[in-house]
N, C-alpha and C positions, 0 to 999 in steps of 0.2 A: 671337416667342412664346414659344423657349427661354430667350430671358437673361434675360425677364419671371420664367421659372420660374426661372431658377439664381438667382438679382437676389433670390428672394422665400425661396432657402434649403431651401425644400422637394428638393428633390436630392437636396444632401448631408445634409439628418434621411432620409431615402430609404437613400440609397449604406452609412450608419453601419448602423438598422434592416436591411438586405439584411447586413450582414456579420456582426451577433448570431446571427442568425438562418438561416447558414448555418455558426453555431460551438455549432445547438443552443440556442441560448435563446429563449424565449417569446418573444415582443415585443411593444410594447402601444404607436403610435405617441402622439401628442397625451393623455400620462393622467393622466389629471386630476384632485383631490380635492377638498374642502372644506379651505376658508381655516381653523383653527382661531381667527385672530383676526376673522375677516369673516364666516365658514357660506360666502363666497364663491367658486363655484369655479375650480380654478387650475392652470396646466397648465403641464410640464414636455414637455420634446419624447422622452425615445424610456424606456419601462418596460420592460428583458430582464431576464430571471429566468433559473437552472439548476439543474433541481432534483437531488439524488441521495439518497439511504435512505444515513444515516449509515449502517447495519449492514452496509454493502455491497449487498444486493437490493431487491428494490425496495415491500419493506414502510412503514410506521414506528418511527420518526421520521426524520425528513429536514432534508437542511439544505440549503435555497437562496442562493444567489448572487442579488442583483437590485440589477442597475446606473439608476438615474435619471441620464441625464443631460439636458445644455443645450447643442443646437449653434449652436454662429456661427460664419459664414461671412468671417471678419473679413477686409477689405482692410486694415488699417491694425498695425503690427507691435505686441503689449499684451510691457508692457516688465515683470517682476514683481519686488519687490526684499525678497529674501530673508536671513536672519538663522541662524544656528546652533541649532537647535531641544534647547535647554535645560529642553525638560519642563517648565517653569513654567507651563504653560498645560495646564491639564486638558479634553480637548475632551468636547463631550459625545458618549457613547457612537456610532458608528451598527453595532454588533456588537448587536445589539438583544435582550431581553433572553426568555430559553427560554419564554414562553407566562406570562411574567408575573416569573417570578424574576430580580429582579432580578441581578448583575452580583457584588455585595457579600456575597448571598449565602450564608451558604458550608456545605458537604457533605465528608459524611467517606470516606476510598478510604482498600482495606488496603495497605500498606505494605507490601512485603517484605523483612521483615529487623527492621523500624521494629512494625509494629502496625498501629492504625488512624490518621491524622494529617487536618488539617480542608485544603480545599482552595476554592481561590474562582474562579468562573465566570471570576473576573477575569482570569485566567492565562491568556484568550482573548487580551486587547490586547497577547501579545507577540509574536501570530502578526499585527499591522497596522499596515500595511508603512508607515500615517499619521501614526500612534505613534512607528517606530522612523526616519521618514527624517533625516538628518541637517541638515539645511534642509528648511526653509518661508518663508513668503511669506506677508504677513496685507496688503501692498499691492500695487499694480497701476493700471498709467492704459495708455492708446491713446496713439503715437506718430503723429501725420498732419501732414502742408501746407494751410495754410490757401489758398484759392483766389492762383493771382497773385502768392504768393510764395513764397519758393525756402527758409524758412526752415520748421522744426518746429515741432510744439509737443504740448507731454504732455500727455493731461487723465483727468481718472477720474470726471465727474463721471455721474454713470449706470450705467456697468455694474455696480459691486455690487450695486444692486438688479436691475439684468438680469440679471445671470449666476449669481447665487450665493442672492440670496432665495427663489426659486422652489425650489429645491434643496432650502434646512435649512428651507421652512415643510414642504417632500414628509418629509424626513426625520423631521421630529415626526408628522406623521400618521402614519405609519408606526409611529414608538413610543407612539403610543399604539396604535393598532390593537393588536398585539404585548402592553400589559398587558390586554389584553381580551379573553382568545383565544376560539377559534369549537371549534377540535382539543379532547379530550384530550389529547392526546400530549406530546409535547417539540420538538415544531418550532422550529427554530431560522433566522432571515434576517439573513445579511452583507449589510450596508447599501453600497455605494461611489454616493456623489454624485461627477458626473463632470459634466465643462463639457470638452464637443470644440469644440479649433476647425485652424479648416479651413488658416493661413498663421498664421507668424511666430511665437513669441517665448518671449522673450530671457531670462536673467537677469541683475541687479541685486545687488551683493553693499555690500548699504547698508550696512555696519562697516567699507568700507574710505576706508582712510585715500583710493585715489588710486581710482575705482571703476569700471570697465568692463562692457563689454556680454560678454554667450553667450549662446551662441546654446540653445536647453533642447527637451526634446520632454513635462517630463513635470512639474511642478513641485505641492506639498502645500502648500493655500496653507489658513493657519486664519483662521476670522471670526467676531472677539466679534456674537453681533445679541441684543438685547432688545427685545423688542415688550410689547404687552399680556397676550402668553399664554402669550409666547415666549424664553427666553431663556438665553444660554448661547457659550460656544465651540464651533465645526463642523469639520469637516473635508471637503475639497472637492479633490480631484486636479482638474489642468486640465491636458491632455496634446491637442500637434500631433497631426491626421488618422492620419498617420505610423504615429506609436507605438501605437495602440490594439491592432495584434494582441499586438504585448508587453506590452497593458495586463492584456490578458483574462489573458493566463499566470501573470502579476502573479497578478493578484487571482484566478484558479483552484486557483494554487499554495495559497493561503494558506487556500484555503477548503479544500484535502482536507488540509491540518495539523491543524483545526480538526477538520476531521471526524474525521480517526484521534485527537484529542485528548475529543473527545464519545464516543466507539464504547468509548475506555478505561474510561469513567469515567460508562456509561452508569448502572452499579446505583444509584450516587454521589447521579447531580444524577437519580434518580426517584427517588429518598429524600427529597433536597429537597426537593422538589415534593410526596410526599406531608404535609412533618412541615408546609410552609407552609401547605394546602389544612387541613388538620387544625389548626392556629392559625386561623386567617380563619374559621371555623365559630365561634368562640368567642365 
């Protein structure tokens, strides 16, 4: 019976959920939401959220660090083909607008010695490891041996659909929710879509003259996606299970830098929000 549970992936998923809970996250297993394309319910394995006040107390506005995770017990190694991150692909941001304020919307801040100058919430992207990663992947495959054969086979069919597409749909759903806020305050959600693998993962330099494999614990995947109602380039982290503790520290440090930025510029951002609402009423 335990073997059947292990094969199902429930034990692996539960161990990940418990680690997030022990780190102070509020966890929802089997997180479901409506598919923007079909209207039917879609699930990701785990939604884990940690909340903090931007101003350092327990009052609004708040910053939410949200992980949307797919857990996979991979009995076969996965190989990720990587290239230098030349920043030619601009992903759909997973730092969501602050209660509907787009990242490109300018706001004014006082600059000591220089008067008032305009800034943009796009500055938050400077803290995003997915945009600053030196290498990224857009293709990957599983390597396995067929029954009765000693030769290995590489296969990617169905992997992208299974691992990445539910997370892409979840990102888009959260983006739609942020553009129709329920709160009157300037809350912000930092969304981290994540694939957690139980076993081996490797990197292969796609541009090398003599490609070689290197064991990896963390790869940033860029994925172009287009459907009837969703399109764009999306960034998704893929990690080995043993890397989860370090990954949490990485995203929590990013969230703290974003929180400090928002706290330092809160009045300018609030003024931006007031102007936006006045403009929408015209």
